[in-house]
Gaussian input, Z-matrix of N, CA and C with variables (Angstrom, degrees):
# hf/3-21g

backbone

0 1
 N
 C     1     B1
 C     2     B2     1     A1
 N     3     B3     2     A2     1     D1
 C     4     B4     3     A3     2     D2
 C     5     B5     4     A4     3     D3
 N     6     B6     5     A5     4     D4
 C     7     B7     6     A6     5     D5
 C     8     B8     7     A7     6     D6
 N     9     B9     8     A8     7     D7
 C    10    B10     9     A9     8     D8
 C    11    B11    10    A10     9     D9
 N    12    B12    11    A11    10    D10
 C    13    B13    12    A12    11    D11
 C    14    B14    13    A13    12    D12
 N    15    B15    14    A14    13    D13
 C    16    B16    15    A15    14    D14
 C    17    B17    16    A16    15    D15
 N    18    B18    17    A17    16    D16
 C    19    B19    18    A18    17    D17
 C    20    B20    19    A19    18    D18
 N    21    B21    20    A20    19    D19
 C    22    B22    21    A21    20    D20
 C    23    B23    22    A22    21    D21
 N    24    B24    23    A23    22    D22
 C    25    B25    24    A24    23    D23
 C    26    B26    25    A25    24    D24
 N    27    B27    26    A26    25    D25
 C    28    B28    27    A27    26    D26
 C    29    B29    28    A28    27    D27
 N    30    B30    29    A29    28    D28
 C    31    B31    30    A30    29    D29
 C    32    B32    31    A31    30    D30
 N    33    B33    32    A32    31    D31
 C    34    B34    33    A33    32    D32
 C    35    B35    34    A34    33    D33
 N    36    B36    35    A35    34    D34
 C    37    B37    36    A36    35    D35
 C    38    B38    37    A37    36    D36
 N    39    B39    38    A38    37    D37
 C    40    B40    39    A39    38    D38
 C    41    B41    40    A40    39    D39
 N    42    B42    41    A41    40    D40
 C    43    B43    42    A42    41    D41
 C    44    B44    43    A43    42    D42
 N    45    B45    44    A44    43    D43
 C    46    B46    45    A45    44    D44
 C    47    B47    46    A46    45    D45
 N    48    B48    47    A47    46    D46
 C    49    B49    48    A48    47    D47
 C    50    B50    49    A49    48    D48
 N    51    B51    50    A50    49    D49
 C    52    B52    51    A51    50    D50
 C    53    B53    52    A52    51    D51
 N    54    B54    53    A53    52    D52
 C    55    B55    54    A54    53    D53
 C    56    B56    55    A55    54    D54
 N    57    B57    56    A56    55    D55
 C    58    B58    57    A57    56    D56
 C    59    B59    58    A58    57    D57
 N    60    B60    59    A59    58    D58
 C    61    B61    60    A60    59    D59
 C    62    B62    61    A61    60    D60
 N    63    B63    62    A62    61    D61
 C    64    B64    63    A63    62    D62
 C    65    B65    64    A64    63    D63
 N    66    B66    65    A65    64    D64
 C    67    B67    66    A66    65    D65
 C    68    B68    67    A67    66    D66
 N    69    B69    68    A68    67    D67
 C    70    B70    69    A69    68    D68
 C    71    B71    70    A70    69    D69
 N    72    B72    71    A71    70    D70
 C    73    B73    72    A72    71    D71
 C    74    B74    73    A73    72    D72
 N    75    B75    74    A74    73    D73
 C    76    B76    75    A75    74    D74
 C    77    B77    76    A76    75    D75
 N    78    B78    77    A77    76    D76
 C    79    B79    78    A78    77    D77
 C    80    B80    79    A79    78    D78
 N    81    B81    80    A80    79    D79
 C    82    B82    81    A81    80    D80
 C    83    B83    82    A82    81    D81
 N    84    B84    83    A83    82    D82
 C    85    B85    84    A84    83    D83
 C    86    B86    85    A85    84    D84
 N    87    B87    86    A86    85    D85
 C    88    B88    87    A87    86    D86
 C    89    B89    88    A88    87    D87
 N    90    B90    89    A89    88    D88
 C    91    B91    90    A90    89    D89
 C    92    B92    91    A91    90    D90
 N    93    B93    92    A92    91    D91
 C    94    B94    93    A93    92    D92
 C    95    B95    94    A94    93    D93
 N    96    B96    95    A95    94    D94
 C    97    B97    96    A96    95    D95
 C    98    B98    97    A97    96    D96
 N    99    B99    98    A98    97    D97
 C   100   B100    99    A99    98    D98
 C   101   B101   100   A100    99    D99
 N   102   B102   101   A101   100   D100
 C   103   B103   102   A102   101   D101
 C   104   B104   103   A103   102   D102
 N   105   B105   104   A104   103   D103
 C   106   B106   105   A105   104   D104
 C   107   B107   106   A106   105   D105
 N   108   B108   107   A107   106   D106
 C   109   B109   108   A108   107   D107
 C   110   B110   109   A109   108   D108
 N   111   B111   110   A110   109   D109
 C   112   B112   111   A111   110   D110
 C   113   B113   112   A112   111   D111
 N   114   B114   113   A113   112   D112
 C   115   B115   114   A114   113   D113
 C   116   B116   115   A115   114   D114
 N   117   B117   116   A116   115   D115
 C   118   B118   117   A117   116   D116
 C   119   B119   118   A118   117   D117
 N   120   B120   119   A119   118   D118
 C   121   B121   120   A120   119   D119
 C   122   B122   121   A121   120   D120
 N   123   B123   122   A122   121   D121
 C   124   B124   123   A123   122   D122
 C   125   B125   124   A124   123   D123
 N   126   B126   125   A125   124   D124
 C   127   B127   126   A126   125   D125
 C   128   B128   127   A127   126   D126
 N   129   B129   128   A128   127   D127
 C   130   B130   129   A129   128   D128
 C   131   B131   130   A130   129   D129
 N   132   B132   131   A131   130   D130
 C   133   B133   132   A132   131   D131
 C   134   B134   133   A133   132   D132
 N   135   B135   134   A134   133   D133
 C   136   B136   135   A135   134   D134
 C   137   B137   136   A136   135   D135
 N   138   B138   137   A137   136   D136
 C   139   B139   138   A138   137   D137
 C   140   B140   139   A139   138   D138
 N   141   B141   140   A140   139   D139
 C   142   B142   141   A141   140   D140
 C   143   B143   142   A142   141   D141
 N   144   B144   143   A143   142   D142
 C   145   B145   144   A144   143   D143
 C   146   B146   145   A145   144   D144
 N   147   B147   146   A146   145   D145
 C   148   B148   147   A147   146   D146
 C   149   B149   148   A148   147   D147
 N   150   B150   149   A149   148   D148
 C   151   B151   150   A150   149   D149
 C   152   B152   151   A151   150   D150
 N   153   B153   152   A152   151   D151
 C   154   B154   153   A153   152   D152
 C   155   B155   154   A154   153   D153
 N   156   B156   155   A155   154   D154
 C   157   B157   156   A156   155   D155
 C   158   B158   157   A157   156   D156
 N   159   B159   158   A158   157   D157
 C   160   B160   159   A159   158   D158
 C   161   B161   160   A160   159   D159
 N   162   B162   161   A161   160   D160
 C   163   B163   162   A162   161   D161
 C   164   B164   163   A163   162   D162
 N   165   B165   164   A164   163   D163
 C   166   B166   165   A165   164   D164
 C   167   B167   166   A166   165   D165
 N   168   B168   167   A167   166   D166
 C   169   B169   168   A168   167   D167
 C   170   B170   169   A169   168   D168
 N   171   B171   170   A170   169   D169
 C   172   B172   171   A171   170   D170
 C   173   B173   172   A172   171   D171
 N   174   B174   173   A173   172   D172
 C   175   B175   174   A174   173   D173
 C   176   B176   175   A175   174   D174
 N   177   B177   176   A176   175   D175
 C   178   B178   177   A177   176   D176
 C   179   B179   178   A178   177   D177
 N   180   B180   179   A179   178   D178
 C   181   B181   180   A180   179   D179
 C   182   B182   181   A181   180   D180
 N   183   B183   182   A182   181   D181
 C   184   B184   183   A183   182   D182
 C   185   B185   184   A184   183   D183
 N   186   B186   185   A185   184   D184
 C   187   B187   186   A186   185   D185
 C   188   B188   187   A187   186   D186
 N   189   B189   188   A188   187   D187
 C   190   B190   189   A189   188   D188
 C   191   B191   190   A190   189   D189
 N   192   B192   191   A191   190   D190
 C   193   B193   192   A192   191   D191
 C   194   B194   193   A193   192   D192
 N   195   B195   194   A194   193   D193
 C   196   B196   195   A195   194   D194
 C   197   B197   196   A196   195   D195
 N   198   B198   197   A197   196   D196
 C   199   B199   198   A198   197   D197
 C   200   B200   199   A199   198   D198
 N   201   B201   200   A200   199   D199
 C   202   B202   201   A201   200   D200
 C   203   B203   202   A202   201   D201
 N   204   B204   203   A203   202   D202
 C   205   B205   204   A204   203   D203
 C   206   B206   205   A205   204   D204
 N   207   B207   206   A206   205   D205
 C   208   B208   207   A207   206   D206
 C   209   B209   208   A208   207   D207
 N   210   B210   209   A209   208   D208
 C   211   B211   210   A210   209   D209
 C   212   B212   211   A211   210   D210
 N   213   B213   212   A212   211   D211
 C   214   B214   213   A213   212   D212
 C   215   B215   214   A214   213   D213
 N   216   B216   215   A215   214   D214
 C   217   B217   216   A216   215   D215
 C   218   B218   217   A217   216   D216
 N   219   B219   218   A218   217   D217
 C   220   B220   219   A219   218   D218
 C   221   B221   220   A220   219   D219
 N   222   B222   221   A221   220   D220
 C   223   B223   222   A222   221   D221
 C   224   B224   223   A223   222   D222
 N   225   B225   224   A224   223   D223
 C   226   B226   225   A225   224   D224
 C   227   B227   226   A226   225   D225
 N   228   B228   227   A227   226   D226
 C   229   B229   228   A228   227   D227
 C   230   B230   229   A229   228   D228
 N   231   B231   230   A230   229   D229
 C   232   B232   231   A231   230   D230
 C   233   B233   232   A232   231   D231
 N   234   B234   233   A233   232   D232
 C   235   B235   234   A234   233   D233
 C   236   B236   235   A235   234   D234
 N   237   B237   236   A236   235   D235
 C   238   B238   237   A237   236   D236
 C   239   B239   238   A238   237   D237
 N   240   B240   239   A239   238   D238
 C   241   B241   240   A240   239   D239
 C   242   B242   241   A241   240   D240
 N   243   B243   242   A242   241   D241
 C   244   B244   243   A243   242   D242
 C   245   B245   244   A244   243   D243
 N   246   B246   245   A245   244   D244
 C   247   B247   246   A246   245   D245
 C   248   B248   247   A247   246   D246
 N   249   B249   248   A248   247   D247
 C   250   B250   249   A249   248   D248
 C   251   B251   250   A250   249   D249
 N   252   B252   251   A251   250   D250
 C   253   B253   252   A252   251   D251
 C   254   B254   253   A253   252   D252
 N   255   B255   254   A254   253   D253
 C   256   B256   255   A255   254   D254
 C   257   B257   256   A256   255   D255
 N   258   B258   257   A257   256   D256
 C   259   B259   258   A258   257   D257
 C   260   B260   259   A259   258   D258
 N   261   B261   260   A260   259   D259
 C   262   B262   261   A261   260   D260
 C   263   B263   262   A262   261   D261
 N   264   B264   263   A263   262   D262
 C   265   B265   264   A264   263   D263
 C   266   B266   265   A265   264   D264
 N   267   B267   266   A266   265   D265
 C   268   B268   267   A267   266   D266
 C   269   B269   268   A268   267   D267
 N   270   B270   269   A269   268   D268
 C   271   B271   270   A270   269   D269
 C   272   B272   271   A271   270   D270
 N   273   B273   272   A272   271   D271
 C   274   B274   273   A273   272   D272
 C   275   B275   274   A274   273   D273
 N   276   B276   275   A275   274   D274
 C   277   B277   276   A276   275   D275
 C   278   B278   277   A277   276   D276
 N   279   B279   278   A278   277   D277
 C   280   B280   279   A279   278   D278
 C   281   B281   280   A280   279   D279
 N   282   B282   281   A281   280   D280
 C   283   B283   282   A282   281   D281
 C   284   B284   283   A283   282   D282
 N   285   B285   284   A284   283   D283
 C   286   B286   285   A285   284   D284
 C   287   B287   286   A286   285   D285
 N   288   B288   287   A287   286   D286
 C   289   B289   288   A288   287   D287
 C   290   B290   289   A289   288   D288
 N   291   B291   290   A290   289   D289
 C   292   B292   291   A291   290   D290
 C   293   B293   292   A292   291   D291
 N   294   B294   293   A293   292   D292
 C   295   B295   294   A294   293   D293
 C   296   B296   295   A295   294   D294
 N   297   B297   296   A296   295   D295
 C   298   B298   297   A297   296   D296
 C   299   B299   298   A298   297   D297
 N   300   B300   299   A299   298   D298
 C   301   B301   300   A300   299   D299
 C   302   B302   301   A301   300   D300
 N   303   B303   302   A302   301   D301
 C   304   B304   303   A303   302   D302
 C   305   B305   304   A304   303   D303
 N   306   B306   305   A305   304   D304
 C   307   B307   306   A306   305   D305
 C   308   B308   307   A307   306   D306
 N   309   B309   308   A308   307   D307
 C   310   B310   309   A309   308   D308
 C   311   B311   310   A310   309   D309
 N   312   B312   311   A311   310   D310
 C   313   B313   312   A312   311   D311
 C   314   B314   313   A313   312   D312
 N   315   B315   314   A314   313   D313
 C   316   B316   315   A315   314   D314
 C   317   B317   316   A316   315   D315
 N   318   B318   317   A317   316   D316
 C   319   B319   318   A318   317   D317
 C   320   B320   319   A319   318   D318
 N   321   B321   320   A320   319   D319
 C   322   B322   321   A321   320   D320
 C   323   B323   322   A322   321   D321
 N   324   B324   323   A323   322   D322
 C   325   B325   324   A324   323   D323
 C   326   B326   325   A325   324   D324
 N   327   B327   326   A326   325   D325
 C   328   B328   327   A327   326   D326
 C   329   B329   328   A328   327   D327
 N   330   B330   329   A329   328   D328
 C   331   B331   330   A330   329   D329
 C   332   B332   331   A331   330   D330
 N   333   B333   332   A332   331   D331
 C   334   B334   333   A333   332   D332
 C   335   B335   334   A334   333   D333

   B1=1.4398
   B2=1.5273
   B3=1.3143
   B4=1.4637
   B5=1.5278
   B6=1.3351
   B7=1.4614
   B8=1.5190
   B9=1.3239
   B10=1.4645
   B11=1.5230
   B12=1.3363
   B13=1.4597
   B14=1.5192
   B15=1.3211
   B16=1.4627
   B17=1.5222
   B18=1.3233
   B19=1.4582
   B20=1.5208
   B21=1.2974
   B22=1.4566
   B23=1.5193
   B24=1.3194
   B25=1.4567
   B26=1.5166
   B27=1.3062
   B28=1.4550
   B29=1.5263
   B30=1.3129
   B31=1.4628
   B32=1.5255
   B33=1.3333
   B34=1.4554
   B35=1.5244
   B36=1.3223
   B37=1.4656
   B38=1.5247
   B39=1.3339
   B40=1.4661
   B41=1.5193
   B42=1.3227
   B43=1.4633
   B44=1.5223
   B45=1.3257
   B46=1.4631
   B47=1.5262
   B48=1.3311
   B49=1.4622
   B50=1.5325
   B51=1.3177
   B52=1.4620
   B53=1.5304
   B54=1.3308
   B55=1.4609
   B56=1.5300
   B57=1.3162
   B58=1.4620
   B59=1.5330
   B60=1.3239
   B61=1.4673
   B62=1.5300
   B63=1.3172
   B64=1.4686
   B65=1.5234
   B66=1.3235
   B67=1.4553
   B68=1.5295
   B69=1.3319
   B70=1.4650
   B71=1.5199
   B72=1.3265
   B73=1.4636
   B74=1.5204
   B75=1.3280
   B76=1.4626
   B77=1.5229
   B78=1.3070
   B79=1.4548
   B80=1.5369
   B81=1.3234
   B82=1.4778
   B83=1.5294
   B84=1.3274
   B85=1.4707
   B86=1.5314
   B87=1.3185
   B88=1.4704
   B89=1.5233
   B90=1.3331
   B91=1.4703
   B92=1.5264
   B93=1.3302
   B94=1.4626
   B95=1.5261
   B96=1.3086
   B97=1.4689
   B98=1.5310
   B99=1.3133
   B100=1.4691
   B101=1.5272
   B102=1.3185
   B103=1.4690
   B104=1.5321
   B105=1.3417
   B106=1.4656
   B107=1.5240
   B108=1.3217
   B109=1.4640
   B110=1.5267
   B111=1.3319
   B112=1.4627
   B113=1.5128
   B114=1.3283
   B115=1.4610
   B116=1.5268
   B117=1.3219
   B118=1.4614
   B119=1.5207
   B120=1.3219
   B121=1.4513
   B122=1.5098
   B123=1.3304
   B124=1.4582
   B125=1.5219
   B126=1.3208
   B127=1.4582
   B128=1.5218
   B129=1.3392
   B130=1.4630
   B131=1.5184
   B132=1.3277
   B133=1.4582
   B134=1.5250
   B135=1.3426
   B136=1.4586
   B137=1.5142
   B138=1.3165
   B139=1.4604
   B140=1.5188
   B141=1.3312
   B142=1.4638
   B143=1.5099
   B144=1.3172
   B145=1.4649
   B146=1.5327
   B147=1.3182
   B148=1.4676
   B149=1.5211
   B150=1.3292
   B151=1.4573
   B152=1.5215
   B153=1.3188
   B154=1.4576
   B155=1.5258
   B156=1.3288
   B157=1.4587
   B158=1.5245
   B159=1.3165
   B160=1.4575
   B161=1.5221
   B162=1.3244
   B163=1.4520
   B164=1.5278
   B165=1.3285
   B166=1.4610
   B167=1.5246
   B168=1.3267
   B169=1.4629
   B170=1.5221
   B171=1.3118
   B172=1.4520
   B173=1.5263
   B174=1.3282
   B175=1.4697
   B176=1.5253
   B177=1.3336
   B178=1.4673
   B179=1.5317
   B180=1.3245
   B181=1.4689
   B182=1.5232
   B183=1.3251
   B184=1.4648
   B185=1.5217
   B186=1.3228
   B187=1.4688
   B188=1.5238
   B189=1.3123
   B190=1.4689
   B191=1.5256
   B192=1.3160
   B193=1.4630
   B194=1.5203
   B195=1.3334
   B196=1.4600
   B197=1.5167
   B198=1.3306
   B199=1.4567
   B200=1.5298
   B201=1.3189
   B202=1.4657
   B203=1.5271
   B204=1.3281
   B205=1.4634
   B206=1.5235
   B207=1.3246
   B208=1.4631
   B209=1.5281
   B210=1.3217
   B211=1.4668
   B212=1.5176
   B213=1.3282
   B214=1.4698
   B215=1.5203
   B216=1.3401
   B217=1.4586
   B218=1.5222
   B219=1.3376
   B220=1.4594
   B221=1.5305
   B222=1.3391
   B223=1.4729
   B224=1.5319
   B225=1.3273
   B226=1.4712
   B227=1.5190
   B228=1.3202
   B229=1.4699
   B230=1.5231
   B231=1.3083
   B232=1.4722
   B233=1.5313
   B234=1.3468
   B235=1.4728
   B236=1.5293
   B237=1.3422
   B238=1.4701
   B239=1.5225
   B240=1.3168
   B241=1.4667
   B242=1.5266
   B243=1.3222
   B244=1.4677
   B245=1.5260
   B246=1.3261
   B247=1.4648
   B248=1.5286
   B249=1.3331
   B250=1.4640
   B251=1.5293
   B252=1.3310
   B253=1.4601
   B254=1.5267
   B255=1.3449
   B256=1.4669
   B257=1.5254
   B258=1.3234
   B259=1.4607
   B260=1.5243
   B261=1.3105
   B262=1.4584
   B263=1.5178
   B264=1.3360
   B265=1.4605
   B266=1.5241
   B267=1.3201
   B268=1.4603
   B269=1.5270
   B270=1.3238
   B271=1.4600
   B272=1.5291
   B273=1.3112
   B274=1.4645
   B275=1.5330
   B276=1.3270
   B277=1.4645
   B278=1.5123
   B279=1.3286
   B280=1.4604
   B281=1.5262
   B282=1.3441
   B283=1.4593
   B284=1.5338
   B285=1.3064
   B286=1.4702
   B287=1.5239
   B288=1.3307
   B289=1.4503
   B290=1.5161
   B291=1.3237
   B292=1.4586
   B293=1.5150
   B294=1.3477
   B295=1.4612
   B296=1.5183
   B297=1.3196
   B298=1.4604
   B299=1.5215
   B300=1.3211
   B301=1.4639
   B302=1.5246
   B303=1.3296
   B304=1.4612
   B305=1.5241
   B306=1.3125
   B307=1.4581
   B308=1.5233
   B309=1.3179
   B310=1.4575
   B311=1.5198
   B312=1.3203
   B313=1.4601
   B314=1.5222
   B315=1.3160
   B316=1.4618
   B317=1.5253
   B318=1.3370
   B319=1.4552
   B320=1.5086
   B321=1.3341
   B322=1.4552
   B323=1.5190
   B324=1.3138
   B325=1.4562
   B326=1.5249
   B327=1.3279
   B328=1.4696
   B329=1.5234
   B330=1.3088
   B331=1.4723
   B332=1.5155
   B333=1.3123
   B334=1.4600
   B335=1.5148
   A1=107.30
   A2=115.96
   A3=121.76
   A4=109.81
   A5=114.01
   A6=121.47
   A7=108.85
   A8=116.49
   A9=122.94
   A10=106.33
   A11=116.13
   A12=120.99
   A13=110.14
   A14=115.86
   A15=121.04
   A16=110.55
   A17=113.71
   A18=122.66
   A19=106.36
   A20=117.86
   A21=120.89
   A22=110.48
   A23=114.93
   A24=122.29
   A25=108.73
   A26=115.81
   A27=121.03
   A28=107.03
   A29=117.16
   A30=121.75
   A31=110.32
   A32=114.88
   A33=122.31
   A34=106.95
   A35=117.17
   A36=121.76
   A37=112.51
   A38=118.49
   A39=120.51
   A40=110.96
   A41=117.24
   A42=119.55
   A43=110.95
   A44=116.79
   A45=119.94
   A46=109.94
   A47=117.06
   A48=121.01
   A49=110.64
   A50=117.14
   A51=121.15
   A52=111.01
   A53=116.79
   A54=121.45
   A55=110.24
   A56=116.01
   A57=119.59
   A58=110.39
   A59=117.69
   A60=121.21
   A61=110.18
   A62=117.29
   A63=120.83
   A64=111.68
   A65=116.78
   A66=120.46
   A67=113.68
   A68=116.81
   A69=118.72
   A70=110.20
   A71=116.24
   A72=122.20
   A73=106.96
   A74=115.64
   A75=119.51
   A76=110.17
   A77=115.23
   A78=120.67
   A79=109.52
   A80=118.33
   A81=120.64
   A82=112.18
   A83=117.21
   A84=120.47
   A85=111.01
   A86=116.70
   A87=120.80
   A88=109.45
   A89=116.55
   A90=120.97
   A91=110.25
   A92=116.50
   A93=121.03
   A94=111.02
   A95=117.43
   A96=121.84
   A97=110.25
   A98=116.68
   A99=120.32
   A100=110.46
   A101=116.81
   A102=120.97
   A103=111.25
   A104=117.32
   A105=119.17
   A106=111.87
   A107=117.53
   A108=121.10
   A109=112.50
   A110=116.87
   A111=119.90
   A112=114.57
   A113=117.71
   A114=120.38
   A115=107.59
   A116=116.13
   A117=121.97
   A118=111.88
   A119=116.39
   A120=121.71
   A121=110.18
   A122=115.42
   A123=120.09
   A124=108.29
   A125=115.61
   A126=121.86
   A127=107.74
   A128=116.28
   A129=121.35
   A130=107.54
   A131=115.58
   A132=123.00
   A133=108.15
   A134=115.95
   A135=120.23
   A136=110.16
   A137=115.85
   A138=124.18
   A139=105.72
   A140=116.85
   A141=119.86
   A142=109.14
   A143=116.41
   A144=120.51
   A145=112.54
   A146=117.76
   A147=120.85
   A148=110.35
   A149=116.08
   A150=122.51
   A151=109.37
   A152=115.11
   A153=122.72
   A154=107.01
   A155=117.04
   A156=122.11
   A157=109.64
   A158=115.16
   A159=121.80
   A160=105.52
   A161=115.40
   A162=120.51
   A163=109.06
   A164=116.04
   A165=122.95
   A166=107.51
   A167=116.03
   A168=119.66
   A169=111.49
   A170=114.58
   A171=121.99
   A172=106.55
   A173=118.90
   A174=120.11
   A175=113.95
   A176=116.75
   A177=119.63
   A178=111.45
   A179=117.10
   A180=121.30
   A181=111.41
   A182=116.92
   A183=122.18
   A184=113.27
   A185=114.71
   A186=121.81
   A187=106.09
   A188=116.03
   A189=120.20
   A190=110.20
   A191=116.93
   A192=120.80
   A193=110.97
   A194=116.81
   A195=121.04
   A196=111.99
   A197=115.69
   A198=119.23
   A199=110.58
   A200=117.10
   A201=120.59
   A202=110.55
   A203=116.89
   A204=120.56
   A205=110.87
   A206=117.08
   A207=120.73
   A208=110.58
   A209=117.19
   A210=121.06
   A211=111.19
   A212=116.39
   A213=120.92
   A214=111.99
   A215=116.38
   A216=121.17
   A217=113.25
   A218=117.29
   A219=121.37
   A220=108.15
   A221=118.04
   A222=120.54
   A223=113.97
   A224=118.48
   A225=120.73
   A226=110.67
   A227=116.90
   A228=120.40
   A229=109.88
   A230=117.23
   A231=120.58
   A232=109.58
   A233=117.48
   A234=120.93
   A235=111.03
   A236=117.00
   A237=121.09
   A238=110.28
   A239=116.54
   A240=120.48
   A241=111.29
   A242=117.64
   A243=120.54
   A244=110.01
   A245=116.68
   A246=120.22
   A247=110.57
   A248=117.18
   A249=120.36
   A250=111.15
   A251=116.98
   A252=119.99
   A253=111.58
   A254=117.99
   A255=119.54
   A256=110.96
   A257=117.31
   A258=122.66
   A259=112.29
   A260=116.46
   A261=121.90
   A262=112.78
   A263=114.25
   A264=121.81
   A265=107.49
   A266=118.19
   A267=119.03
   A268=110.93
   A269=116.28
   A270=119.53
   A271=107.98
   A272=118.55
   A273=119.84
   A274=112.87
   A275=117.89
   A276=122.64
   A277=112.82
   A278=117.74
   A279=121.95
   A280=110.32
   A281=116.93
   A282=119.07
   A283=110.92
   A284=116.04
   A285=121.86
   A286=110.20
   A287=115.70
   A288=121.29
   A289=114.96
   A290=117.97
   A291=120.69
   A292=110.30
   A293=115.87
   A294=122.03
   A295=108.91
   A296=115.63
   A297=120.76
   A298=108.81
   A299=116.36
   A300=119.85
   A301=109.78
   A302=116.59
   A303=120.14
   A304=111.92
   A305=114.45
   A306=120.59
   A307=107.57
   A308=117.23
   A309=122.16
   A310=109.90
   A311=116.08
   A312=120.99
   A313=108.01
   A314=115.74
   A315=118.89
   A316=112.99
   A317=117.89
   A318=120.77
   A319=110.15
   A320=115.51
   A321=122.38
   A322=107.64
   A323=116.40
   A324=121.54
   A325=111.92
   A326=116.62
   A327=120.44
   A328=112.32
   A329=117.79
   A330=120.24
   A331=112.80
   A332=118.35
   A333=121.53
   A334=110.86
   D1=143.89
   D2=-178.09
   D3=-119.49
   D4=138.83
   D5=174.77
   D6=-121.08
   D7=144.36
   D8=172.84
   D9=-119.28
   D10=126.86
   D11=-176.08
   D12=-131.76
   D13=156.03
   D14=-179.30
   D15=-128.65
   D16=151.56
   D17=177.16
   D18=-159.99
   D19=154.56
   D20=177.10
   D21=-106.48
   D22=165.76
   D23=173.18
   D24=-111.73
   D25=154.90
   D26=172.04
   D27=-60.76
   D28=136.07
   D29=-176.31
   D30=-79.59
   D31=74.69
   D32=-179.20
   D33=-146.97
   D34=119.82
   D35=-174.04
   D36=-56.78
   D37=-40.65
   D38=-178.88
   D39=-68.42
   D40=-41.79
   D41=178.89
   D42=-64.87
   D43=-39.32
   D44=177.77
   D45=-62.75
   D46=-43.97
   D47=178.16
   D48=-62.12
   D49=-41.24
   D50=179.16
   D51=-65.37
   D52=-40.17
   D53=178.13
   D54=-61.40
   D55=-46.27
   D56=179.74
   D57=-64.19
   D58=-40.76
   D59=178.79
   D60=-61.75
   D61=-41.25
   D62=179.28
   D63=-61.04
   D64=-26.34
   D65=-178.76
   D66=-93.56
   D67=-2.16
   D68=175.11
   D69=-65.43
   D70=-33.58
   D71=176.38
   D72=-152.14
   D73=97.04
   D74=-178.81
   D75=-69.60
   D76=160.55
   D77=179.21
   D78=-60.16
   D79=142.59
   D80=178.21
   D81=-57.54
   D82=-35.28
   D83=179.72
   D84=-64.78
   D85=-34.01
   D86=178.62
   D87=-69.13
   D88=-46.10
   D89=178.78
   D90=-58.56
   D91=-46.98
   D92=-179.55
   D93=-62.89
   D94=-42.20
   D95=178.81
   D96=-59.53
   D97=-47.67
   D98=-179.69
   D99=-59.91
   D100=-46.01
   D101=-178.90
   D102=-62.71
   D103=-44.62
   D104=-177.99
   D105=-68.29
   D106=-21.76
   D107=178.41
   D108=-87.90
   D109=2.89
   D110=175.97
   D111=93.13
   D112=12.65
   D113=176.80
   D114=-81.51
   D115=117.33
   D116=-177.79
   D117=-90.90
   D118=-31.94
   D119=179.86
   D120=-156.29
   D121=150.52
   D122=179.49
   D123=-151.24
   D124=132.21
   D125=174.80
   D126=-131.62
   D127=141.66
   D128=176.34
   D129=-123.59
   D130=130.78
   D131=178.02
   D132=-117.02
   D133=154.17
   D134=-179.98
   D135=-132.63
   D136=138.62
   D137=169.47
   D138=-132.57
   D139=108.69
   D140=-175.21
   D141=62.17
   D142=-120.43
   D143=179.05
   D144=-100.14
   D145=-0.50
   D146=-178.43
   D147=-90.90
   D148=129.58
   D149=175.20
   D150=-105.06
   D151=144.99
   D152=177.28
   D153=-131.20
   D154=122.14
   D155=-179.21
   D156=-111.83
   D157=134.94
   D158=170.80
   D159=-112.29
   D160=123.91
   D161=-176.64
   D162=-126.32
   D163=122.45
   D164=175.44
   D165=-99.28
   D166=128.08
   D167=-176.77
   D168=-130.14
   D169=157.09
   D170=171.99
   D171=-84.52
   D172=110.92
   D173=-175.84
   D174=-64.92
   D175=-14.99
   D176=177.78
   D177=-81.36
   D178=-14.60
   D179=-176.60
   D180=-116.70
   D181=-44.43
   D182=-171.11
   D183=-77.95
   D184=137.33
   D185=164.03
   D186=-146.79
   D187=139.14
   D188=-179.01
   D189=-59.86
   D190=-41.43
   D191=-179.22
   D192=-66.09
   D193=-43.45
   D194=179.33
   D195=-63.52
   D196=-41.01
   D197=179.29
   D198=-67.26
   D199=-39.87
   D200=178.84
   D201=-61.93
   D202=-43.57
   D203=179.88
   D204=-66.54
   D205=-43.89
   D206=178.65
   D207=-62.82
   D208=-35.07
   D209=178.63
   D210=-63.39
   D211=-41.61
   D212=-179.58
   D213=-66.76
   D214=-25.47
   D215=-177.42
   D216=-95.31
   D217=5.43
   D218=-178.10
   D219=-116.75
   D220=108.66
   D221=-176.46
   D222=-56.30
   D223=-37.23
   D224=179.37
   D225=-65.32
   D226=-39.52
   D227=-179.84
   D228=-70.71
   D229=-37.75
   D230=176.31
   D231=-59.85
   D232=-43.68
   D233=178.54
   D234=-66.03
   D235=-43.10
   D236=179.33
   D237=-60.68
   D238=-47.70
   D239=-178.57
   D240=-64.01
   D241=-38.22
   D242=177.25
   D243=-63.32
   D244=-42.04
   D245=177.37
   D246=-64.71
   D247=-47.03
   D248=-178.70
   D249=-61.28
   D250=-35.81
   D251=-178.09
   D252=-65.45
   D253=-19.81
   D254=176.56
   D255=-71.09
   D256=-18.06
   D257=178.57
   D258=-102.38
   D259=-24.51
   D260=-170.18
   D261=-95.49
   D262=158.86
   D263=176.65
   D264=-144.16
   D265=145.21
   D266=177.69
   D267=-67.45
   D268=149.40
   D269=172.93
   D270=-70.03
   D271=168.16
   D272=176.41
   D273=-62.78
   D274=-16.96
   D275=-176.35
   D276=-105.35
   D277=7.19
   D278=-177.03
   D279=-84.56
   D280=126.52
   D281=176.24
   D282=-61.28
   D283=149.98
   D284=179.84
   D285=-54.13
   D286=136.47
   D287=176.80
   D288=83.26
   D289=-0.28
   D290=179.85
   D291=-109.44
   D292=165.37
   D293=179.66
   D294=-117.47
   D295=-100.06
   D296=179.40
   D297=-64.92
   D298=130.39
   D299=178.74
   D300=-120.77
   D301=141.86
   D302=179.53
   D303=-64.07
   D304=142.85
   D305=175.98
   D306=-99.18
   D307=149.94
   D308=178.48
   D309=-83.98
   D310=129.53
   D311=176.26
   D312=-77.23
   D313=124.68
   D314=-177.91
   D315=-116.56
   D316=-8.31
   D317=179.35
   D318=-155.79
   D319=141.90
   D320=175.89
   D321=-145.87
   D322=111.12
   D323=-178.73
   D324=-57.16
   D325=-32.61
   D326=-178.37
   D327=-62.73
   D328=-24.36
   D329=-178.46
   D330=-95.96
   D331=1.78
   D332=-178.09
   D333=-88.28

């Protein structure tokens, strides 16, 4: 199963550079957390301050709620998320208290 999500970055060139540097080699605990939650693949793209994430998951393992709960119970992930939030900003369409928000699929060539 594939998810597409969006998030913004703080509009500051140094913070954007720092965010990208942090993703050149993520913490091993973050990689392990993603894998144990059923994330098979993840890519993040940037245009200006807008981020776009494509996440491939094992539907037999992954659930957004389960991953959120596991994240809160993992001190390394709590630290990573706190650090990432210093670079990130909600999109104008993000509900209060949330970060990455799902994007609506509006076209699929395979179904045409």
